MIDRENMAR-109202 format. One record per atom (N, C-alpha, C, O, CB): residue in three letters; x negated, y negated, z. Coordinates in steps of 0.2 Angstrom, whole numbers, padded with zeros to 4 digits, always signed. Glycine has a CB too. Layout:
N
AlaXYZ/...
This chain:
191
Met+0003+0199-0018/Met+0005+0192-0019/Met+0009+0192-0025/Met+0007+0195-0030/Met-0002+0187-0020/Thr+0015+0189-0025/Thr+0019+0188-0031/Thr+0017+0183-0035/Thr+0013+0178-0033/Thr+0026+0188-0028/Gly+0020+0182-0041/Gly+0019+0177-0045/Gly+0021+0170-0043/Gly+0018+0165-0044/Gly+0022+0178-0052/Thr+0027+0170-0039/Thr+0029+0164-0036/Thr+0025+0161-0031/Thr+0024+0155-0030/Thr+0036+0165-0033/Glu+0022+0166-0026/Glu+0017+0163-0021/Glu+0011+0160-0024/Glu+0008+0155-0022/Glu+0015+0169-0017/Asp+0009+0164-0030/Asp+0003+0161-0033/Asp+0004+0154-0036/Asp+0000+0150-0036/Asp+0001+0166-0039/Leu+0010+0153-0039/Leu+0012+0147-0042/Leu+0013+0142-0036/Leu+0011+0136-0037/Leu+0019+0148-0046/Arg+0016+0144-0031/Arg+0016+0139-0025/Arg+0009+0137-0023/Arg+0008+0131-0021/Arg+0020+0142-0019/Gly+0005+0141-0023/Gly-0002+0140-0021/Gly-0006+0135-0025/Gly-0009+0131-0023/Gly-0006+0146-0020/His-0005+0136-0032/His-0007+0132-0037/His-0004+0125-0036/His-0008+0120-0037/His-0006+0134-0044/Glu+0002+0124-0035/Glu+0006+0118-0035/Glu+0003+0114-0028/Glu+0002+0108-0029/Glu+0013+0119-0034/Tyr+0002+0118-0023/Tyr+0000+0115-0017/Tyr-0007+0112-0018/Tyr-0009+0107-0016/Tyr+0000+0120-0011/Ala-0012+0116-0021/Ala-0018+0114-0022/Ala-0019+0108-0027/Ala-0022+0103-0025/Ala-0023+0120-0025/Ala-0014+0108-0032/Ala-0014+0102-0037/Ala-0012+0096-0033/Ala-0014+0090-0034/Ala-0010+0104-0043/Leu-0007+0097-0029/Leu-0004+0091-0026/Leu-0009+0088-0020/Leu-0009+0082-0019/Leu+0003+0093-0022/Met-0012+0092-0017/Met-0017+0090-0012/Met-0023+0086-0016/Met-0025+0081-0013/Met-0020+0096-0008/Glu-0025+0089-0022/Glu-0030+0085-0025/Glu-0027+0078-0028/Glu-0031+0073-0028/Glu-0032+0089-0032/Arg-0021+0078-0030/Arg-0017+0072-0032/Arg-0017+0067-0026/Arg-0019+0061-0027/Arg-0010+0073-0034/Ala-0016+0069-0020/Ala-0016+0065-0014/Ala-0023+0062-0013/Ala-0023+0056-0011/Ala-0013+0069-0008/Arg-0028+0066-0013/Arg-0035+0064-0012/Arg-0037+0059-0017/Arg-0040+0054-0016/Arg-0040+0070-0012/Asp-0035+0060-0024/Asp-0036+0055-0029/Asp-0033+0049-0028/Asp-0036+0043-0029/Asp-0034+0058-0036/Leu-0026+0049-0025/Leu-0023+0043-0024/Leu-0026+0039-0018/Leu-0027+0033-0018/Leu-0016+0044-0022/Asp-0028+0042-0013/Asp-0032+0039-0007/Asp-0038+0036-0010/Asp-0040+0030-0008/Asp-0033+0044-0002/Arg-0042+0039-0014/Arg-0048+0037-0017/Arg-0047+0030-0021/Arg-0050+0025-0021/Arg-0052+0042-0021/Thr-0041+0031-0025/Thr-0039+0025-0029/Thr-0038+0019-0025/Thr-0040+0013-0026/Thr-0034+0027-0034/Ala-0034+0020-0020/Ala-0032+0015-0015/Ala-0038+0012-0012/Ala-0039+0006-0012/Ala-0027+0018-0010/His-0043+0016-0010/His-0049+0013-0006/His-0053+0009-0011/His-0055+0003-0010/His-0053+0019-0004/Trp-0054+0012-0017/Trp-0059+0008-0022/Trp-0055+0002-0025/Trp-0059-0003-0027/Trp-0061+0013-0027/Ser-0049+0003-0026/Ser-0045-0003-0029/Ser-0046-0009-0024/Ser-0047-0015-0026/Ser-0038-0002-0031/Trp-0045-0008-0018/Trp-0045-0013-0013/Trp-0052-0016-0012/Trp-0054-0022-0012/Trp-0042-0011-0006/Thr-0057-0011-0012/Thr-0064-0013-0011/Thr-0067-0017-0017/Thr-0070-0022-0016/Thr-0068-0006-0010/Gly-0065-0015-0023/Gly-0067-0019-0029/Gly-0064-0026-0029/Gly-0067-0031-0030/Gly-0065-0015-0035/Ala-0058-0026-0027/Ala-0054-0033-0027/Ala-0057-0037-0021/Ala-0058-0043-0022/Ala-0047-0032-0026/Ala-0059-0034-0016/Ala-0062-0038-0010/Ala-0069-0041-0012/Ala-0070-0047-0011/Ala-0062-0034-0004/Ile-0073-0037-0015/Ile-0079-0039-0018/Ile-0078-0045-0023/Ile-0082-0050-0023/Ile-0083-0033-0020/Ala-0074-0043-0028/Ala-0073-0049-0033/Ala-0070-0055-0030/Ala-0072-0060-0032/Ala-0068-0046-0038/Ser-0066-0055-0025/Ser-0063-0061-0022/Ser-0069-0064-0018/Ser-0069-0070-0018/Ser-0058-0059-0017/Ala-0073-0061-0015/Ala-0079-0064-0011/Ala-0084-0067-0016/Ala-0086-0073-0015/Ala-0083-0059-0007/Val-0085-0064-0022/Val-0089-0067-0027/Val-0086-0073-0030/Val-0089-0079-0030/Val-0091-0062-0033/Leu-0079-0073-0031/Leu-0076-0079-0034/Leu-0076-0084-0028/Leu-0076-0090-0030/Leu-0068-0077-0035/Leu-0075-0083-0022/Leu-0075-0088-0017/Leu-0082-0091-0016/Leu-0082-0097-0016/Leu-0073-0084-0010/Ser-0087-0087-0016/Ser-0094-0090-0016/Ser-0095-0095-0022/Ser-0098-0100-0022/Ser-0099-0085-0015/Asn-0093-0092-0028/Asn-0094-0096-0034/Asn-0090-0103-0034/Asn-0092-0108-0036/Asn-0092-0092-0040/Ala-0084-0103-0031/Ala-0080-0109-0031/Ala-0083-0113-0026/Ala-0082-0120-0027/Ala-0072-0107-0029/Ile-0085-0111-0020/Ile-0088-0115-0015/Ile-0095-0118-0018/Ile-0096-0124-0017/Ile-0090-0111-0009/Gly-0099-0114-0022/Gly-0105-0117-0025/Gly-0103-0122-0030/Gly-0107-0127-0031/Gly-0109-0111-0028/Ala-0098-0121-0034/Ala-0096-0126-0039/Ala-0092-0132-0036/Ala-0091-0137-0040/Ala-0092-0122-0045/Arg-0090-0131-0030/Arg-0086-0136-0027/Arg-0080-0138-0031/Arg-0078-0144-0032/Arg-0090-0143-0026/Asn-0076-0132-0033/Asn-0070-0133-0037/Asn-0064-0130-0033/Asn-0064-0124-0032/Asn-0072-0129-0044/Ala-0059-0134-0032/Ala-0053-0132-0029/Ala-0049-0127-0033/Ala-0045-0123-0030/Ala-0049-0138-0026/Gly-0049-0128-0039/Gly-0045-0124-0044/Gly-0047-0117-0044/Gly-0043-0113-0046/Gly-0046-0127-0051/Gln-0054-0115-0043/Gln-0056-0108-0043/Gln-0053-0104-0037/Gln-0054-0098-0037/Gln-0063-0108-0044/Met-0051-0108-0032/Met-0048-0105-0026/Met-0042-0101-0027/Met-0041-0096-0024/Met-0047-0110-0020/Leu-0038-0103-0032/Leu-0032-0099-0034/Leu-0034-0092-0037/Leu-0030-0088-0036/Leu-0028-0103-0040/Ala-0040-0092-0040/Ala-0042-0085-0043/Ala-0043-0080-0037/Ala-0043-0074-0038/Ala-0048-0086-0047/Val-0046-0083-0032/Val-0048-0079-0026/Val-0041-0076-0023/Val-0041-0070-0021/Val-0051-0083-0020/Val-0036-0080-0022/Val-0029-0078-0020/Val-0027-0072-0024/Val-0024-0067-0022/Val-0025-0083-0019/Val-0027-0074-0031/Val-0024-0069-0036/Val-0028-0062-0036/Val-0025-0057-0036/Val-0024-0072-0043/Cys-0034-0063-0035/Cys-0038-0057-0035/Cys-0037-0053-0029/Cys-0036-0046-0029/Cys-0046-0058-0036/Ala-0036-0056-0023/Ala-0035-0052-0017/Ala-0028-0049-0017/Ala-0027-0044-0015/Ala-0035-0057-0011/Ala-0023-0053-0020/Ala-0016-0050-0020/Ala-0016-0044-0025/Ala-0013-0039-0023/Ala-0012-0055-0023/Leu-0020-0044-0031/Leu-0020-0039-0035/Leu-0023-0032-0032/Leu-0020-0027-0033/Leu-0023-0040-0042/Gly-0028-0033-0029/Gly-0031-0028-0025/Gly-0027-0025-0020/Gly-0027-0019-0019/Gly-0038-0030-0022/Tyr-0024-0029-0016/Tyr-0019-0027-0011/Tyr-0013-0023-0013/Tyr-0012-0018-0011/Tyr-0017-0033-0007/Tyr-0010-0025-0019/Tyr-0004-0022-0022/Tyr-0006-0015-0025/Tyr-0002-0011-0025/Tyr-0001-0027-0026/Ala-0012-0015-0028/Ala-0015-0009-0031/Ala-0016-0004-0025/Ala-0014+0002-0026/Ala-0021-0010-0035/Asn-0018-0006-0020/Asn-0019-0002-0014/Asn-0013+0001-0011/Asn-0012+0007-0010/Asn-0023-0005-0008/Leu-0008-0004-0010/Leu-0001-0002-0008/Leu+0002+0003-0012/Leu+0005+0007-0009/Leu+0003-0009-0007/Arg+0002+0002-0019/Arg+0005+0006-0023/Arg+0002+0013-0023/Arg+0006+0018-0022/Arg+0005+0004-0030/Ala-0004+0014-0023/Ala-0008+0020-0022/Ala-0006+0024-0015/Ala-0005+0030-0015/Ala-0015+0020-0023/Arg-0006+0020-0010/Arg-0004+0023-0003/Arg+0003+0025-0003/Arg+0004+0031+0000/Arg-0005+0017+0002/Arg+0008+0022-0006/Arg+0015+0024-0006/Arg+0015+0030-0010/Arg+0019+0035-0008/Arg+0019+0019-0010/Gln+0012+0031-0016/Gln+0012+0037-0020/Gln+0009+0043-0016/Gln+0011+0048-0016/Gln+0008+0036-0027/Ala+0004+0042-0012/Ala+0000+0047-0008/Ala+0005+0049-0003/Ala+0005+0055-0001/Ala-0006+0044-0005/Arg+0009+0044+0000/Arg+0013+0046+0006/Arg+0019+0050+0003/Arg+0022+0055+0006/Arg+0016+0040+0009/Leu+0021+0049-0003/Leu+0026+0052-0007/Leu+0024+0060-0008/Leu+0028+0064-0007/Leu+0028+0049-0013/Val+0018+0061-0010/Val+0016+0067-0012/Val+0015+0071-0005/Val+0016+0077-0004/Val+0009+0067-0015/Asp+0012+0068+0000/Asp+0011+0071+0007/Asp+0018+0073+0010/Asp+0019+0078+0012/Asp+0008+0066+0012/Gly+0023+0069+0009/Gly+0030+0071+0011/Gly+0033+0077+0008/Gly+0036+0081+0011/Gly+0035+0065+0011/Tyr+0032+0077+0001/Tyr+0034+0083-0003/Tyr+0030+0089-0001/Tyr+0034+0094+0000/Tyr+0033+0081-0010/Leu+0024+0089+0000/Leu+0020+0094+0003/Leu+0023+0097+0010/Leu+0024+0103+0011/Leu+0013+0093+0003/Gln+0024+0092+0014/Gln+0026+0094+0021/Gln+0033+0097+0021/Gln+0034+0102+0024/Gln+0026+0087+0025/Glu+0037+0094+0017/Glu+0044+0097+0017/Glu+0045+0103+0013/Glu+0049+0108+0015/Glu+0049+0091+0013/Phe+0042+0104+0007/Phe+0043+0110+0003/Phe+0038+0115+0003/Phe+0039+0121+0001/Phe+0044+0108-0004/His+0032+0114+0006/His+0027+0119+0006/His+0025+0121+0013/His+0022+0126+0015/His+0021+0116+0003/Glu+0026+0116+0018/Glu+0024+0118+0025/Glu+0029+0119+0030/Glu+0028+0120+0036/Glu+0020+0112+0027/Thr+0035+0120+0028/Thr+0041+0121+0032/Thr+0042+0128+0034/Thr+0045+0130+0039/Thr+0047+0118+0029/Asp+0039+0133+0030/Asp+0040+0140+0032/Asp+0035+0143+0037/Asp+0036+0148+0039/Asp+0040+0144+0025/Arg+0030+0139+0038/Arg+0025+0141+0043/Arg+0021+0147+0041/Arg+0017+0150+0045/Arg+0028+0142+0050/Ser+0021+0149+0035/Ser+0017+0154+0033/Ser+0011+0152+0029/Ser+0006+0156+0028/Ser+0021+0159+0028/Gly+0010+0146+0027/Gly+0005+0144+0023/Gly+0001+0138+0027/Gly+0001+0138+0033/Gly+0007+0141+0016/Ala-0002+0134+0023/Ala-0006+0128+0025/Ala-0002+0123+0029/Ala+0004+0123+0027/Ala-0010+0125+0020/Gln-0004+0120+0034/Gln+0000+0116+0039/Gln-0003+0109+0040/Gln-0002+0106+0045/Gln+0001+0119+0045/Trp-0007+0107+0035/Trp-0011+0101+0036/Trp-0006+0095+0038/Trp-0007+0092+0043/Trp-0015+0099+0030/His-0002+0093+0034/His+0003+0087+0035/His+0007+0088+0040/His+0009+0083+0044/His+0007+0086+0028/Ser+0010+0094+0042/Ser+0014+0095+0047/Ser+0011+0094+0054/Ser+0013+0091+0058/Ser+0017+0102+0047/Arg+0005+0097+0054/Arg+0001+0096+0060/Arg-0002+0089+0061/Arg-0002+0086+0067/Arg-0005+0101+0061/Leu-0003+0086+0056/Leu-0005+0079+0056/Leu+0001+0074+0059/Leu+0000+0070+0063/Leu-0007+0076+0049/Ala+0007+0076+0057/Ala+0013+0072+0059/Ala+0014+0074+0066/Ala+0016+0069+0070/Ala+0019+0074+0055/Gln+0012+0080+0069/Gln+0013+0081+0076/Gln+0008+0077+0080/Gln+0009+0075+0085/Gln+0012+0089+0077/Leu+0002+0077+0077/Leu-0004+0073+0080/Leu-0002+0066+0081/Leu-0003+0063+0086/Leu-0010+0074+0077/Asp+0001+0063+0076/Asp+0003+0056+0076/Asp+0008+0055+0081/Asp+0009+0049+0083/Asp+0005+0054+0069/Ala+0012+0060+0083/Ala+0018+0059+0088/Ala+0015+0058+0095/Ala+0019+0055+0099/Ala+0023+0064+0087/Phe+0009+0060+0096/Phe+0006+0060+0103/Phe+0004+0053+0105/Phe+0002+0049+0100/Phe+0000+0064+0104/Pro+0005+0051+0111/Pro+0003+0044+0113/Pro-0005+0043+0112/Pro-0008+0048+0114/Pro+0005+0042+0120/Gly-0007+0038+0110/Gly-0014+0037+0110/Gly-0017+0039+0103/Gly-0023+0039+0102/Gly-0018+0040+0115/Ala-0013+0041+0099/Ala-0015+0044+0092/Ala-0017+0038+0088/Ala-0014+0032+0089/Ala-0009+0048+0088/Pro-0022+0038+0083/Pro-0024+0033+0079/Pro-0018+0030+0075/Pro-0014+0034+0072/Pro-0030+0034+0075/Asp-0018+0024+0074/Asp-0013+0020+0070/Asp-0014+0022+0063/Asp-0020+0020+0061/Asp-0012+0013+0072/Arg-0010+0025+0059/Arg-0011+0027+0052/Arg-0008+0022+0047/Arg-0008+0023+0041/Arg-0008+0034+0051/Thr-0006+0016+0050/Thr-0003+0011+0045/Thr-0009+0007+0043/Thr-0014+0006+0047/Thr+0002+0006+0049/Asp-0010+0006+0037/Asp-0016+0003+0034/Asp-0015-0005+0034/Asp-0013-0008+0030/Asp-0016+0005+0026/Trp-0018-0007+0040/Trp-0017-0014+0041/Trp-0024-0018+0039/Trp-0024-0024+0038/Trp-0016-0015+0049/Ala-0029-0014+0038/Ala-0036-0017+0036/Ala-0035-0021+0030/Ala-0037-0027+0029/Ala-0041-0012+0036/Pro-0033-0018+0024/Pro-0032-0022+0018/Pro-0028-0028+0019/Pro-0029-0033+0016/Pro-0030-0017+0012/Leu-0022-0027+0022/Leu-0018-0033+0023/Leu-0021-0038+0027/Leu-0021-0044+0025/Leu-0011-0030+0028/Ala-0025-0037+0032/Ala-0028-0042+0036/Ala-0034-0045+0032/Ala-0034-0052+0032/Ala-0031-0039+0043/Leu-0038-0041+0029/Leu-0043-0044+0025/Leu-0041-0048+0019/Leu-0044-0054+0017/Leu-0048-0039+0023/Ser-0036-0046+0015/Ser-0033-0050+0010/Ser-0030-0056+0012/Ser-0031-0061+0008/Ser-0028-0046+0006/Asn-0026-0056+0017/Asn-0023-0062+0020/Asn-0029-0067+0023/Asn-0028-0073+0022/Asn-0018-0061+0025/Leu-0034-0064+0025/Leu-0040-0068+0028/Leu-0043-0072+0022/Leu-0045-0078+0022/Leu-0045-0064+0032/Leu-0044-0068+0016/Leu-0047-0071+0010/Leu-0043-0077+0008/Leu-0045-0082+0005/Leu-0048-0066+0005/Ser-0036-0075+0008/Ser-0032-0081+0005/Ser-0032-0087+0010/Ser-0032-0092+0007/Ser-0024-0078+0005/Leu-0032-0086+0016/Leu-0032-0092+0021/Leu-0039-0096+0020/Leu-0039-0102+0020/Leu-0032-0089+0028/Val-0044-0092+0019/Val-0051-0095+0018/Val-0050-0099+0011/Val-0053-0105+0011/Val-0057-0090+0018/Ala-0047-0096+0006/Ala-0047-0100+0000/Ala-0042-0106+0000/Ala-0044-0111-0003/Ala-0044-0095-0006/Val-0037-0106+0004/Val-0033-0112+0005/Val-0037-0117+0009/Val-0037-0123+0007/Val-0027-0110+0009/Val-0040-0115+0014/Val-0044-0120+0018/Val-0049-0124+0013/Val-0050-0130+0013/Val-0048-0117+0024/Phe-0053-0120+0010/Phe-0058-0122+0005/Phe-0055-0126-0001/Phe-0058-0131-0003/Phe-0063-0117+0003/Ser-0049-0124-0003/Ser-0046-0128-0008/Ser-0045-0135-0006/Ser-0045-0140-0010/Ser-0040-0124-0011/Trp-0043-0136+0000/Trp-0041-0142+0003/Trp-0047-0146+0005/Trp-0048-0152+0004/Trp-0036-0142+0009/Val-0052-0143+0007/Val-0059-0146+0009/Val-0062-0149+0002/Val-0065-0154+0002/Val-0064-0141+0012/Leu-0062-0145-0003/Leu-0065-0147-0010/Leu-0060-0151-0014/Leu-0062-0152-0020/Leu-0067-0141-0013/Ala-0054-0152-0012/Ala-0049-0156-0016/Ala-0051-0163-0019/Ala-0050-0164-0024/Ala-0042-0156-0012/Gly-0055-0166-0015/Gly-0057-0173-0016/Gly-0063-0173-0021/Gly-0064-0178-0025/Gly-0059-0177-0010/Asp-0067-0167-0022/Asp-0073-0167-0026/Asp-0071-0164-0033/Asp-0075-0165-0037/Asp-0078-0162-0023/Ser-0065-0162-0034/Ser-0064-0159-0041/Ser-0058-0163-0044/Ser-0053-0165-0040/Ser-0062-0152-0041/Ser-0057-0162-0051/Ser-0052-0166-0054/Ser-0045-0162-0053/Ser-0045-0155-0053/Ser-0053-0166-0062/Arg-0040-0165-0052/Arg-0033-0162-0050/Arg-0034-0157-0044/Arg-0031-0152-0043/Arg-0031-0158-0056/Gly-0038-0159-0039/Gly-0040-0155-0033/Gly-0034-0154-0029/Gly-0033-0149-0026/Gly-0045-0158-0029/Glu-0030-0160-0028/Glu-0024-0159-0023/Glu-0019-0155-0027/Glu-0016-0151-0023/Glu-0021-0166-0022/Leu-0018-0155-0033/Leu-0013-0151-0036/Leu-0015-0143-0036/Leu-0011-0139-0034/Leu-0013-0153-0044/Met-0022-0142-0037/Met-0024-0135-0036/Met-0024-0133-0029/Met-0023-0127-0028/Met-0032-0135-0039/Gly-0025-0137-0024/Gly-0025-0136-0017/Gly-0018-0134-0015/Gly-0016-0129-0012/Gly-0027-0141-0013/Gly-0013-0137-0018/Gly-0006-0136-0017/Gly-0004-0129-0020/Gly+0000-0125-0017/Gly-0001-0141-0020/Leu-0006-0128-0026/Leu-0004-0122-0030/Leu-0008-0116-0026/Leu-0004-0111-0025/Leu-0007-0122-0037/Thr-0014-0117-0024/Thr-0017-0111-0020/Thr-0013-0110-0013/Thr-0012-0104-0011/Thr-0024-0113-0018/Thr-0011-0115-0010/Thr-0007-0115-0004/Thr-0001-0111-0005/Thr+0001-0106-0001/Thr-0006-0121-0001/Ile+0003-0113-0010/Ile+0009-0110-0012/Ile+0008-0102-0013/Ile+0012-0098-0011/Ile+0013-0113-0018/Ala+0003-0101-0017/Ala+0002-0094-0019/Ala+0000-0090-0013/Ala+0002-0084-0012/Ala-0004-0093-0025/Ala-0004-0093-0009/Ala-0007-0089-0003/Ala-0001-0088+0002/Ala+0000-0082+0005/Ala-0012-0093+0001/Val+0003-0093+0003/Val+0009-0092+0008/Val+0014-0087+0005/Val+0016-0082+0009/Val+0013-0099+0009/Ala+0015-0087-0002/Ala+0020-0082-0005/Ala+0017-0075-0004/Ala+0020-0070-0002/Ala+0021-0084-0012/Phe+0010-0074-0006/Phe+0007-0068-0005/Phe+0007-0066+0002/Phe+0009-0060+0003/Phe+0000-0068-0008/Ser+0006-0070+0007/Ser+0005-0068+0014/Ser+0012-0065+0017/Ser+0012-0060+0020/Ser+0003-0073+0018/Val+0017-0069+0015/Val+0024-0067+0017/Val+0026-0060+0014/Val+0028-0056+0018/Val+0029-0073+0016/His+0025-0060+0008/His+0027-0054+0004/His+0023-0048+0006/His+0026-0042+0007/His+0027-0055-0003/Ser+0016-0049+0007/Ser+0012-0043+0009/Ser+0014-0041+0016/Ser+0014-0035+0017/Ser+0005-0045+0009/Ile+0015-0045+0021/Ile+0017-0043+0027/Ile+0024-0039+0027/Ile+0024-0034+0031/Ile+0017-0049+0032/Leu+0028-0042+0024/Leu+0035-0038+0023/Leu+0034-0031+0020/Leu+0037-0027+0023/Leu+0040-0042+0019/Glu+0030-0031+0015/Glu+0029-0025+0012/Glu+0025-0020+0016/Glu+0027-0014+0016/Glu+0025-0026+0005/Ser+0021-0022+0020/Ser+0017-0018+0025/Ser+0021-0015+0030/Ser+0021-0010+0032/Ser+0011-0022+0028/Met+0026-0020+0033/Met+0031-0017+0038/Met+0035-0012+0035/Met+0037-0007+0038/Met+0035-0023+0040/Arg+0038-0013+0029/Arg+0042-0008+0026/Arg+0038-0002+0024/Arg+0041+0004+0025/Arg+0045-0011+0019/Asn+0032-0002+0022/Asn+0028+0004+0021/Asn+0027+0008+0027/Asn+0027+0014+0027/Asn+0022+0002+0017/Ala+0026+0004+0033/Ala+0025+0008+0039/Ala+0031+0011+0041/Ala+0031+0016+0045/Ala+0023+0003+0044/Gln+0037+0009+0039/Gln+0043+0012+0042/Gln+0045+0018+0037/Gln+0050+0022+0039/Gln+0049+0007+0041/Ile+0042+0019+0032/Ile+0044+0025+0027/Ile+0042+0031+0031/Ile+0036+0033+0032/Ile+0040+0024+0020/Ala+0046+0036+0032/Ala+0045+0042+0035/Ala+0044+0047+0028/Ala+0049+0048+0025/Ala+0051+0045+0039/Ala+0038+0049+0028/Ala+0037+0053+0021/Ala+0041+0059+0020/Ala+0044+0060+0015/Ala+0030+0055+0021/Ala+0042+0063+0025/Ala+0045+0070+0024/Ala+0053+0069+0024/Ala+0056+0073+0021/Ala+0043+0075+0029/Ser+0055+0064+0028/Ser+0062+0063+0029/Ser+0066+0062+0022/Ser+0071+0064+0021/Ser+0064+0058+0034/Lys+0062+0058+0018/Lys+0066+0057+0011/Lys+0066+0063+0007/Lys+0071+0064+0004/Lys+0061+0052+0007/Trp+0061+0067+0007/Trp+0061+0074+0004/Trp+0066+0078+0007/Trp+0069+0083+0003/Trp+0055+0077+0003/Ala+0067+0078+0013/Ala+0072+0082+0017/Ala+0079+0081+0014/Ala+0083+0085+0014/Ala+0072+0081+0024/Gln+0081+0075+0012/Gln+0087+0073+0010/Gln+0088+0076+0003/Gln+0094+0078+0001/Gln+0088+0065+0009/Val+0083+0076-0001/Val+0083+0079-0008/Val+0085+0087-0007/Val+0088+0090-0011/Val+0077+0078-0012/Gly+0082+0090-0002/Gly+0083+0097-0001/Gly+0090+0099+0002/Gly+0092+0105+0002/Gly+0078+0100+0004/Glu+0094+0094+0004/Glu+0101+0096+0006/Glu+0105+0098+0000/Glu+0104+0096-0005/Glu+0104+0090+0010/Pro+0110+0103+0002/Pro+0114+0105-0004/Pro+0119+0099-0006/Pro+0121+0095-0002/Pro+0118+0111-0002/Leu+0121+0100-0012/Leu+0126+0095-0014/Leu+0133+0096-0011/Leu+0135+0102-0009/Leu+0127+0095-0022/Arg+0137+0091-0009/Arg+0143+0092-0006/Arg+0148+0088-0010/Arg+0147+0083-0012/Arg+0143+0091+0001/Glu+0155+0090-0009/Glu+0160+0086-0013/Glu+0162+0080-0009/Glu+0163+0080-0003/Glu+0166+0091-0014/Val+0163+0075-0012/Val+0165+0069-0009/Val+0173+0068-0011/Val+0175+0068-0017/Val+0161+0063-0012/Thr+0177+0067-0006/Thr+0184+0066-0007/Thr+0186+0059-0007/Thr+0183+0055-0002/Thr+0188+0070-0003/Thr+0190+0057-0011/Thr+0193+0050-0011/Thr+0200+0050-0010/Thr+0203+0054-0013/Thr+0190+0046-0017/Glu+0203+0045-0006/Glu+0210+0044-0006/Glu+0212+0039-0010/Glu+0209+0034-0011/Glu+0212+0043+0002/Arg+0218+0041-0014/Arg+0221+0036-0018/Arg+0227+0034-0015/Arg+0231+0038-0013/Arg+0222+0039-0025/Lys+0228+0027-0015/Lys+0234+0024-0012/Lys+0239+0022-0018/Lys+0236+0019-0023/Lys+0233+0018-0008/Ala+0245+0023-0018/Ala+0250+0021-0023/Ala+0251+0014-0022/Ala+0252+0011-0016/Ala+0257+0025-0022/Gly+0251+0010-0028/Gly+0251+0003-0027/Gly+0258+0000-0029/Gly+0258-0006-0029/Gly+0247+0000-0032/
């Protein structure tokens, strides 16, 4: 084994550990935010306060975006590993074979729709309860309106981001980096 192969092996192991850490971070950030949102929701219902529903939407959004960011970073690391470590077919092939498995019909959908659905469900419930409780709290209609605006903005943005995230081909971006540089010629016209 040469020094370069040993270095490649260490890099591969470190990046696989980084990908696992990012997946763990994504999972726990969403789980923590969902639990906090549920606690805030039950507290707001118990207090019959429409203003506290805005905190439910914000908490769900923060958890969702922390999850999304960690998942994107994990996909970036996975794509790097697939492009630069698994293309020579002599080493580990986890990501390459996983990509082949995903290409088969009936393969499980690997887009992370559960956090999207649950965070938008929490936001919808918060909007409904903010309007139900609007008459019982001071400035309830204003807080119901702010909660609705925040929930709609979050829902639209989260759905668009999830669609964009599902379209990201992890290894294809790194394949573009691996291409050699080429000269770009421009034509100049006399004026």
